[in-house]
N, C-alpha and C positions, 0 to 999 in steps of 0.2 A: 219246404213248401208249405204255405199257409192254406187254409181252407176258407172260402167265402160263404156267403149265404147260399142255401141250396146245396151245400157241400161241394161246390165247384172249386177245384184247386186254383190258387193264385200262382200260376206258373204257365209258361209256354209249353204246349204239348208237341212242339216240333222236335224231331230227332236232332241231336247236337250238330251234326253236319249241316242240316238245312237251316238251323238257327244261325250258325256262323255265316252261311251264305246270305241269309236275309239281313243280318247285321251289316254285312259288307256292301249290300246293294240298297234295298228299299229303305231300311232304317237309317242308313248313312245319308241317303238322299234327303229323307225327311228332316233329320237333325241339321243338315246343312242349310235347309230352307227356313228353319225356325228363326224368327226375328226377336221374339220375346217369349219367356216362359213364366207362367204364374202358378204358384203352388195353391192348390185347393185342399179343403179338408179331406177329401176322398180321392185325390188324383192330381192332375195337372191340366192347365189350359195352355195351348201353344198358338202363337200368332205367326201367320205366314203371309206373304204377299198374295194379293188377290189375282195375280197373273194366272191364266188358264193352265199353264204348265204345272204350277204348284197345286192347283185345285185337283188336277188329274192324279198327282202323286198322293195327295191326301185320300182321294177316293180309292186308289189302289191299296194304300196302307190299311184303310178301314176294312176293305173286303178281305185282305190277307189276314189281318189280326183277328177278325171275327171268327175265323176258322180255327186258329191255334190258341187263342186266348178268350174263351167264351165268357169269362167273368167280366170283361170290359164293357162299359157303356160309352158310346160315342155320341157327341153332339157337335154338329157342324153349323157354323154361322158364316155366311158370306155377306159382307157389308156392301151396300149399294155403291154404284159408280166405280166398280172394280176395286173397292176398298179391300182391306185385309180379310183374310179367312181365319177364323178362330176355331180350333179343334179342342174340345173338352173331352178328356178321357178320364173316366171315373169308375169306381167299383167298390166292392166291400173292403173291409180292413185288410191291409197288406198290399193293396193295389198301388198306393203312392210309392212305396218302397220298390215294388216291382218296376214301375214306370221309370223311376229315377235311374235304375241300373241300365235300362235298355234305350231310353229316349232322351234323357236330359244330357245336355252337353256338360262336360266336366266343369266348365267355368260358370255354369248357370247358378244363379243365387237361389238357394233353396231354403 
């Protein structure tokens, strides 16, 4: 477990059982909706369809992850005319590696 700025650990604080449940549900749903992944210096940017269903999944993910991963910063951009939704997740050193393990599809080019 790494430490970020303000001494916030770069780790999920969910108990193992709850993390497995989230990985099998909400995180899997998010990963399945990602159309493109872009590596950033301090995290990742994920592109999803602008469909209302996926916007709701992103909102649910942000609410859930803010509770268990307080080191993350989220930026959401919804492009006009129902265009794609871009979710940037960033944080202190160690964040990119953490996100790679829980959110990036294995075939994502990193």
